[in-house]
DOROBA-934607 format. One line per field, with one value per residue: residue number from 1; residue in one letter; y, x, z of N, C-alpha, C, O, CB in turn. Coordinates in Angstrom, 1 decimal, decimal comma. Atoms other than C-alpha are relative to their C-alpha. Glycine has a CB too. Layout:
N
k: NUM ...
r: A ...
nY: Y ...
nX: X ...
nZ: Z ...
caY: Y ...
caX: X ...
caZ: Z ...
cY: Y ...
cX: X ...
cZ: Z ...
oY: Y ...
oX: X ...
oZ: Z ...
cbY: Y ...
cbX: X ...
cbZ: Z ...
# end
This chain:
72
k: 1 2 3 4 5 6 7 8 9 10 11 12 13 14 15 16 17 18 19 20 21 22 23 24 25 26 27 28 29 30 31 32 33 34 35 36 37 38 39 40 41 42 43 44 45 46 47 48 49 50 51 52 53 54 55 56 57 58 59 60 61 62 63 64 65 66 67 68 69 70 71 72
r: M E D K Y F G I V R W C D D D I A A L L F A K G I D E T E D N I C A V R V A C E N N H H F T D A M I E A G W E T L E Y M V D E V F D E D G N I R
nY: -0,2 1,3 0,1 0,2 -0,9 -1,3 -0,8 0,8 -0,8 0,8 -0,8 0,7 -0,6 -1,3 -1,0 -0,3 -0,7 -1,4 -0,7 -0,2 -1,0 -1,3 -0,4 -0,2 1,2 0,8 1,1 1,2 1,2 0,2 -0,9 0,4 1,2 -0,3 -0,5 1,1 1,0 -0,7 0,0 1,3 0,5 -0,9 0,1 -1,3 -0,3 0,6 -0,4 -1,4 0,1 0,5 -1,0 -1,1 0,5 0,1 -1,4 -0,4 0,7 -0,6 -1,3 0,1 0,4 -1,2 -0,9 0,6 0,2 -1,0 0,6 1,0 1,1 -0,2 -0,6 -1,5
nX: 0,0 -0,4 0,6 1,4 0,6 -0,6 0,7 0,1 -0,1 -0,5 -0,1 -0,8 0,1 -0,7 0,9 0,9 -0,7 -0,2 1,2 0,1 -0,9 0,5 1,2 -0,3 0,3 -1,2 0,0 -0,4 0,4 1,4 0,8 -0,1 0,7 1,4 0,4 -0,1 1,1 1,2 -0,1 0,1 1,4 1,0 0,0 0,0 -1,4 -0,3 1,0 -0,3 -1,1 0,5 0,8 -0,9 -0,7 0,9 0,2 -1,2 -0,1 1,0 -0,5 -1,1 0,5 0,6 -1,1 -0,8 0,8 1,1 1,3 0,2 -0,8 -1,4 -1,0 -0,2
nZ: -1,4 -0,7 -1,3 0,1 -1,0 -0,2 -1,0 -1,2 -1,3 -1,1 -1,2 -1,0 -1,3 0,0 0,5 -1,1 -1,0 0,5 -0,2 -1,4 -0,3 0,6 -0,8 -1,4 -0,7 -0,2 1,0 -0,7 0,7 -0,3 0,8 1,4 0,1 -0,1 1,3 1,0 -0,2 0,5 1,4 0,5 -0,3 0,6 1,5 0,6 0,3 1,3 1,0 0,4 0,9 1,2 0,6 0,5 1,1 1,2 0,4 0,7 1,3 0,9 0,3 0,9 1,3 0,6 0,3 1,1 1,2 0,2 0,0 1,0 -0,3 0,6 -1,0 0,2
caY: -121,2 -123,9 -123,1 -124,4 -122,1 -118,4 -115,8 -118,1 -116,4 -117,7 -116,3 -117,0 -116,2 -113,3 -111,6 -111,9 -110,7 -107,6 -106,7 -107,2 -105,0 -102,3 -102,3 -102,0 -105,6 -107,8 -110,3 -113,2 -116,8 -117,0 -113,9 -115,1 -118,5 -117,0 -115,1 -118,0 -120,4 -117,8 -117,6 -121,3 -121,9 -119,2 -119,9 -116,2 -115,8 -118,2 -117,2 -113,5 -114,4 -116,4 -113,7 -111,0 -113,3 -113,8 -110,0 -109,3 -111,9 -110,4 -106,9 -108,1 -109,8 -106,5 -104,6 -107,0 -107,5 -105,0 -105,5 -107,6 -110,0 -108,6 -108,0 -104,3
caX: 67,3 68,9 67,4 63,9 63,2 63,9 62,9 63,4 62,8 64,6 64,2 66,5 66,8 69,2 66,4 64,1 66,8 67,5 63,8 63,6 66,6 65,1 62,0 63,9 63,1 65,8 66,9 67,2 66,8 63,4 62,1 63,5 62,0 58,6 58,5 59,7 57,1 54,4 55,5 55,8 52,3 50,6 49,6 49,1 52,9 53,4 50,2 51,3 54,6 52,9 50,4 53,1 54,9 51,9 51,2 54,8 54,8 51,6 53,1 56,2 54,2 52,3 55,6 57,2 54,3 51,9 48,2 48,6 51,0 54,2 57,4 57,8
caZ: -169,0 -166,9 -163,5 -163,0 -160,0 -159,4 -156,9 -153,9 -150,5 -147,5 -144,0 -141,1 -137,4 -138,1 -140,1 -137,1 -134,8 -137,0 -136,9 -133,2 -132,8 -135,1 -132,9 -129,7 -128,6 -127,1 -129,8 -127,4 -128,5 -126,8 -128,6 -132,0 -131,4 -130,5 -133,8 -135,8 -134,3 -135,0 -138,6 -139,1 -137,6 -139,6 -143,2 -143,7 -143,6 -146,5 -148,3 -148,3 -149,9 -152,5 -153,2 -153,5 -155,9 -158,2 -158,1 -159,1 -161,9 -163,3 -163,1 -164,9 -167,7 -168,2 -168,3 -170,8 -173,2 -174,8 -175,2 -178,3 -176,6 -178,3 -176,3 -175,8
cY: -1,3 -0,2 -0,1 1,1 1,4 0,8 -0,7 0,9 -1,0 1,0 -0,7 0,8 1,4 1,0 0,4 0,8 1,5 0,8 0,3 1,2 1,4 0,5 0,2 -1,2 -0,9 -1,2 -1,3 -1,2 -0,3 0,9 -0,4 -1,2 0,3 0,5 -1,1 -1,0 0,6 0,0 -1,4 -0,6 0,8 -0,1 1,3 0,4 -0,5 0,5 1,4 0,0 -0,5 1,0 1,2 -0,5 0,0 1,5 0,6 -0,6 0,7 1,4 -0,1 -0,4 1,3 1,0 -0,5 -0,1 1,2 -0,7 -1,1 -1,2 0,0 0,5 1,4 0,3
cX: 0,2 -0,8 -1,5 -0,7 0,8 -0,8 -0,3 0,2 0,4 0,1 0,9 -0,1 0,7 -1,0 -1,0 0,7 0,2 -1,3 -0,3 0,8 -0,5 -1,2 0,3 -0,3 1,3 0,0 0,6 -0,5 -1,5 -0,9 0,1 -0,9 -1,6 -0,5 0,0 -1,1 -1,3 -0,1 -0,3 -1,4 -1,1 0,0 0,0 1,4 0,4 -0,9 0,3 1,2 -0,4 -0,8 0,8 0,7 -0,8 -0,3 1,2 0,2 -1,0 0,4 1,1 -0,5 -0,6 1,1 0,7 -0,8 -1,0 -1,3 -0,3 0,9 1,4 0,9 0,2 1,4
cZ: 0,7 1,3 -0,1 0,9 0,0 1,0 1,3 1,2 1,1 1,2 1,0 1,4 0,1 -0,6 1,1 1,0 -0,4 0,2 1,4 0,5 -0,4 0,8 1,5 0,9 0,1 -1,0 0,7 -0,8 0,2 -0,9 -1,5 -0,2 0,0 -1,4 -1,1 0,1 -0,5 -1,5 -0,6 0,2 -0,6 -1,5 -0,6 -0,4 -1,4 -1,1 -0,5 -0,9 -1,3 -0,8 -0,6 -1,2 -1,3 -0,5 -0,8 -1,4 -1,0 -0,4 -1,1 -1,4 -0,7 -0,4 -1,3 -1,3 -0,1 -0,1 -1,0 0,2 -0,6 1,1 -0,4 -0,5
oY: -2,2 -1,3 0,7 1,5 1,4 0,3 -0,5 1,7 -2,0 2,0 -2,0 1,9 2,2 2,2 1,6 1,8 2,4 2,0 1,4 2,0 2,4 1,7 0,4 -1,0 -1,0 -1,9 -1,8 -1,1 -0,7 0,5 -0,3 -1,3 -0,4 0,2 -1,2 -1,4 0,0 -0,2 -1,6 -1,5 0,7 0,4 1,5 1,1 0,2 0,8 1,7 0,8 0,1 1,2 1,6 0,3 0,4 1,7 1,3 0,1 0,9 1,8 0,7 0,1 1,5 1,7 0,3 0,1 1,7 -1,9 -1,9 -2,1 -1,0 1,3 1,8 1,5
oX: -0,7 -1,2 -2,1 -1,8 2,0 -1,9 -1,3 1,2 -0,2 0,7 0,9 -0,7 0,2 -0,9 -1,3 0,2 0,1 -1,2 -0,8 0,4 -0,5 -1,4 -0,6 -0,4 2,0 -1,0 1,6 -1,4 -2,2 -1,9 -0,9 -1,6 -2,3 -1,6 -0,9 -1,7 -2,1 -1,2 -1,0 -1,8 -2,2 1,0 0,4 1,6 0,9 -0,5 0,2 1,2 0,1 -0,6 0,6 1,0 -0,4 -0,3 1,0 0,5 -0,7 0,3 1,1 0,0 -0,4 0,8 1,2 -0,2 -1,6 -1,4 -1,2 1,0 2,1 0,5 0,4 1,7
oZ: 0,6 1,6 -0,7 0,6 -0,3 1,4 2,0 1,3 1,3 1,1 1,0 1,4 0,8 -0,1 1,3 1,6 0,4 0,5 1,8 1,2 0,3 0,8 2,2 2,2 -0,9 -1,1 0,2 -1,7 -0,7 -1,4 -2,2 -1,2 -0,8 -1,8 -1,9 -1,0 -1,2 -2,1 -1,5 -0,5 -0,2 -2,1 -1,8 -1,4 -2,3 -2,2 -1,7 -1,8 -2,4 -2,0 -1,7 -2,2 -2,4 -1,7 -1,8 -2,3 -2,1 -1,6 -2,0 -2,4 -1,9 -1,4 -2,1 -2,4 0,8 0,2 -0,9 -0,6 -0,6 1,9 -1,5 -0,7
cbY: 0,7 0,0 1,2 -1,4 -0,6 0,9 0,4 -1,2 0,7 -0,8 0,4 0,0 -0,9 -0,1 -0,6 -1,3 -0,6 -0,1 -0,8 -1,3 -0,2 -0,2 -1,0 1,2 -0,8 -0,5 0,4 0,0 -1,2 0,3 1,4 -0,3 -1,0 1,1 1,2 -0,7 -0,4 1,4 0,6 -0,9 -0,2 1,4 -0,8 1,0 -0,5 -1,5 0,0 0,8 -0,9 -1,3 0,6 0,4 -1,4 -0,6 0,9 -0,2 -1,5 0,1 0,7 -1,0 -1,1 0,6 0,1 -1,4 -1,3 0,8 1,2 0,6 -1,2 0,9 -0,8 0,8
cbX: -1,3 1,5 0,4 -0,4 0,0 0,0 -1,3 1,0 -1,4 1,3 -1,4 1,5 0,6 1,2 -0,8 -0,5 1,4 0,4 -1,2 0,3 1,4 -0,3 -1,1 -0,6 -1,2 0,1 0,9 -0,6 0,8 -0,3 0,5 1,5 0,3 -0,3 0,9 1,3 -0,1 -0,1 1,3 1,0 -0,1 0,2 -1,2 -0,6 1,0 -0,1 -1,4 0,3 1,2 -0,8 -1,1 1,0 0,5 -1,3 -0,3 1,2 -0,3 -1,4 0,5 1,0 -1,1 -0,9 1,0 0,5 -0,7 0,3 -1,0 0,4 -0,7 -0,1 1,3 -0,3
cbZ: 0,5 0,2 0,9 0,5 1,4 -1,4 -0,5 0,0 0,3 -0,2 0,6 -0,4 1,1 -0,9 -1,2 0,7 0,2 -1,5 -0,7 0,8 -0,6 -1,4 -0,2 0,6 -0,6 1,4 -1,2 1,4 0,6 1,5 0,2 -0,3 1,2 1,1 -0,4 0,1 1,4 0,6 -0,6 0,7 1,5 0,6 -0,4 1,0 1,0 0,1 0,6 1,3 0,6 0,2 1,0 1,1 0,2 0,4 1,2 0,9 0,2 0,7 1,2 0,5 0,2 1,0 1,1 0,4 0,1 -1,4 -0,2 -1,3 -0,4 -1,2 -0,1 1,3
# end
């Protein structure tokens, strides 16, 4: 395996705009900025992504290996 990292998550203003649109909120620069600033200043946003990643990794290990540590 050449790549050191995998499962990289990147969010952008277009993602915020799409969600605002889906919720019937104007996707103005001010509204996008308000959400982005809230995410950037809230450790819960990053912590939730990290926690979800660890839960998924644990699930995948359990799916790949049996109780004796052998690949299924």
